[in-house]
C-alpha positions as CSV (number, residue, x, y, z in Angstrom):
1,M,-21.5,-2.0,69.9
2,N,-23.9,-2.0,72.8
3,P,-27.4,-0.3,72.5
4,I,-26.3,2.9,74.3
5,N,-23.2,3.3,72.0
6,L,-25.4,2.5,69.0
7,I,-27.8,5.3,69.9
8,T,-24.9,7.7,70.3
9,Y,-23.5,6.6,66.9
10,N,-26.9,7.2,65.2
11,V,-27.5,10.5,66.9
12,I,-24.1,11.8,65.6
13,N,-25.0,10.6,62.1
14,L,-28.3,12.4,62.2
15,I,-26.7,15.6,63.4
16,D,-24.2,15.3,60.5
17,K,-26.9,14.7,57.9
18,Y,-29.6,17.1,59.0
19,L,-27.7,19.9,60.6
20,H,-24.0,20.0,59.7
21,Q,-24.3,19.0,56.0
22,R,-27.2,21.4,55.5
23,K,-25.0,24.2,56.6
24,I,-22.3,23.1,54.1
25,K,-24.9,22.8,51.4
26,F,-26.2,26.3,52.0
27,F,-22.7,27.9,51.7
28,L,-21.6,25.8,48.8
29,N,-24.8,26.7,46.9
30,K,-23.9,30.4,47.3
31,I,-20.5,30.1,45.7
32,L,-20.6,27.2,43.2
33,K,-22.9,27.3,40.2
34,K,-23.1,24.3,37.9
35,P,-19.7,22.7,38.7
36,K,-18.4,20.1,36.3
37,Y,-15.7,18.3,38.4
38,I,-15.6,17.4,42.1
39,L,-13.1,15.2,44.0
40,D,-14.1,13.5,47.3
41,I,-10.9,12.5,49.0
42,G,-11.6,10.3,52.0
43,A,-15.1,9.4,50.8
44,H,-15.9,7.2,53.8
45,K,-19.6,6.1,53.3
46,G,-20.2,8.6,50.5
47,S,-22.6,10.9,52.4
48,Y,-20.9,14.0,51.1
49,S,-20.8,12.7,47.6
50,E,-24.5,12.2,47.9
51,L,-24.8,15.8,49.1
52,F,-22.8,17.0,46.1
53,F,-24.9,14.9,43.7
54,K,-28.1,16.3,45.0
55,L,-26.8,19.8,44.6
56,Y,-25.2,19.2,41.1
57,D,-26.6,16.0,39.5
58,K,-24.7,16.6,36.2
59,T,-21.3,16.9,37.8
60,R,-18.6,14.3,37.4
61,I,-17.6,13.2,41.0
62,L,-14.5,11.1,41.8
63,L,-14.3,9.3,45.1
64,F,-11.1,8.1,46.8
65,E,-11.4,5.7,49.7
66,P,-8.5,3.4,50.9
67,N,-10.6,1.4,53.3
68,I,-11.4,-1.7,51.2
69,T,-14.7,-2.5,53.0
70,L,-15.9,1.1,52.6
71,Y,-14.7,1.1,49.0
72,K,-16.8,-2.0,48.2
73,N,-19.8,-0.5,49.9
74,L,-19.3,2.7,47.8
75,K,-19.2,0.6,44.6
76,N,-22.5,-1.0,45.4
77,K,-24.1,2.3,46.5
78,F,-23.2,4.3,43.4
79,N,-23.0,1.5,40.7
80,K,-26.0,3.0,38.8
81,F,-24.4,6.4,38.3
82,N,-22.2,6.9,35.2
83,N,-20.9,10.2,36.4
84,I,-19.5,8.8,39.7
85,E,-16.1,7.1,39.8
86,I,-14.6,5.3,42.8
87,Y,-11.0,4.5,43.5
88,N,-9.5,2.3,46.2
89,Y,-6.4,4.1,47.2
90,G,-5.4,7.1,49.4
91,I,-4.1,10.5,48.4
92,G,-0.8,11.8,49.9
93,D,2.5,13.5,49.3
94,K,4.2,10.6,47.4
95,N,3.3,7.6,45.2
96,K,4.0,4.8,47.7
97,Y,2.5,2.1,49.9
98,K,1.9,2.9,53.6
99,K,0.4,1.2,56.6
100,F,-3.3,2.1,56.9
101,L,-4.9,1.8,60.3
102,F,-8.5,0.6,60.7
103,S,-10.7,-0.5,63.6
104,S,-13.2,-3.3,63.8
105,M,-15.3,-1.2,66.1
106,S,-15.6,2.1,64.2
107,D,-15.0,2.9,60.5
108,Y,-14.4,6.5,61.6
109,T,-11.0,5.3,62.9
110,S,-9.3,4.8,59.5
111,T,-6.2,6.7,58.8
112,F,-2.6,6.9,57.4
113,S,-1.8,9.2,60.3
114,T,-0.2,8.1,63.6
115,I,-2.7,7.9,66.5
116,N,-1.8,9.6,69.7
117,K,-2.5,6.7,72.2
118,K,-2.5,9.2,75.1
119,S,-5.1,11.4,73.4
120,K,-8.0,12.5,75.7
121,Y,-10.2,12.8,72.7
122,L,-9.5,9.2,71.7
123,F,-10.6,8.1,75.2
124,I,-13.8,10.1,74.9
125,R,-14.5,8.8,71.4
126,S,-13.9,5.2,72.6
127,L,-16.5,5.7,75.2
128,L,-19.0,7.1,72.7
129,Y,-18.5,4.2,70.2
130,G,-18.0,1.4,72.7
131,G,-14.3,1.1,72.5
132,Q,-11.7,1.0,69.8
133,G,-12.2,-2.6,68.9
134,K,-9.4,-4.6,67.3
135,I,-6.9,-2.4,65.5
136,K,-5.5,-3.7,62.2
137,Y,-3.1,-2.4,59.6
138,A,-3.0,-3.0,55.9
139,L,-0.3,-2.0,53.4
140,T,-2.2,0.4,51.2
141,K,-1.5,2.4,48.0
142,I,-1.2,6.2,48.1
143,K,-1.0,8.4,45.0
144,Q,-0.1,12.1,44.6
145,L,-3.0,14.2,43.4
146,D,-0.7,16.0,40.9
147,R,0.3,12.7,39.3
148,I,-3.4,11.9,38.6
149,F,-5.0,15.2,37.7
150,V,-2.2,17.5,36.5
151,K,-3.9,17.6,33.0
152,Q,-7.3,18.6,34.3
153,K,-7.9,22.3,33.5
154,I,-10.2,23.3,36.3
155,I,-11.6,21.5,39.4
156,D,-14.6,23.1,40.9
157,L,-14.5,21.5,44.4
158,I,-12.2,19.2,46.4
159,K,-13.4,17.8,49.7
160,I,-10.6,16.5,51.9
161,D,-11.4,14.5,55.0
162,V,-8.5,12.1,55.7
163,E,-8.2,11.9,59.5
164,G,-5.1,13.9,60.1
165,Y,-3.4,13.3,56.7
166,E,-4.7,16.5,55.1
167,E,-1.3,18.2,55.0
168,K,0.2,15.3,53.0
169,V,-2.7,15.6,50.5
170,I,-1.9,19.3,50.0
171,I,1.8,18.7,49.6
172,G,1.2,16.1,46.9
173,G,-1.3,18.2,45.1
174,L,0.1,21.8,44.9
175,K,-0.4,22.1,41.1
176,T,-3.9,20.6,41.2
177,L,-5.0,22.9,44.1
178,K,-3.9,26.0,42.3
179,K,-6.5,25.3,39.6
180,T,-9.2,24.3,42.1
181,K,-12.0,26.8,42.9
182,V,-13.2,25.6,46.3
183,I,-11.7,23.3,49.0
184,L,-13.9,21.8,51.7
185,I,-11.5,20.4,54.4
186,E,-11.9,18.9,57.9
187,Y,-10.0,20.5,60.8
188,H,-9.3,18.8,64.1
189,K,-9.0,20.8,67.3
190,D,-7.9,17.9,69.5
191,D,-4.9,15.7,70.2
192,L,-5.9,12.6,68.3
193,Y,-3.1,12.6,65.8
194,L,0.6,13.0,66.3
195,N,2.4,15.6,64.2
196,Y,-1.0,17.1,63.1
197,N,-0.7,20.9,62.7
198,P,-3.9,22.7,61.6
199,K,-2.1,26.1,61.5
200,E,0.3,24.7,59.0
201,I,-2.5,23.4,56.8
202,H,-4.2,26.9,56.9
203,K,-0.8,28.5,56.0
204,K,-0.3,26.3,53.0
205,L,-3.7,27.0,51.6
206,I,-3.2,30.8,52.1
207,N,0.1,30.5,50.3
208,L,-1.7,28.8,47.4
209,N,-3.9,32.0,47.1
210,F,-6.9,30.6,48.9
211,R,-8.9,32.6,51.5
212,L,-11.0,31.2,54.3
213,Y,-14.6,31.6,53.5
214,K,-16.4,29.8,56.3
215,K,-15.9,27.7,59.4
216,I,-18.6,25.2,60.1
217,K,-18.2,23.6,63.5
218,F,-19.7,20.2,64.2
219,P,-22.0,20.5,67.2
220,F,-20.6,19.1,70.5
221,M,-17.5,17.8,68.8
222,T,-13.8,19.0,68.5
223,W,-13.7,19.3,64.8
224,E,-15.0,21.6,62.0
225,D,-15.3,21.8,58.3
226,R,-13.7,24.8,56.6
227,I,-14.5,26.2,53.1
228,Y,-11.6,27.9,51.3
229,I,-12.1,29.9,48.1
230,N,-9.4,30.3,45.4
231,N,-8.9,34.0,44.8
232,N,-8.0,33.3,41.2
233,Y,-11.5,32.0,40.4
234,L,-14.1,33.3,42.9
């Protein structure tokens, strides 16, 4: 990554940490009091789990990250915390193995989804980060959320950021989501992923008796985080 692209990368990270995440923290603090159980699906570098831990240091937090390099970094980062668990597999609609895409240039390009190679947003993001780098695939394990946490009585918060694979997470976790108080989920408003339908994601959550509480747009970018509240609990 050249110096200009590195500066861009660092600026975006600073905006995320000191502006975007602070907004998320503000709204979560208004609706969640002393949560006991949080899932971070698509943990990436663990920045949102850090946010959750600072808000609720007594909470049990489970992280799921299929990228093996990021998983190892997360293990090192949180190895002193007994209430944080980290798993090296993805969450989806079925228990299976699937090709997982990752780039040597940017760890933000890691997904089970199919990339739209004609995407205008992909072209812009490549310019920002200095190209796509070498694209690789690894056969990676996926598990259904319902097959893992069906016995858990109540989940306070589930964060879902899986680069276009969000709908698959929902399909495989219907029972779990029904007993979840709050969902924090990333929404894309671009053409980066094929067969990605944000309207269908919203519809599925509404059908599970969630209501949209807040949209938090990331500055200058084409995506936003949304907070949904389960009407049965809040």
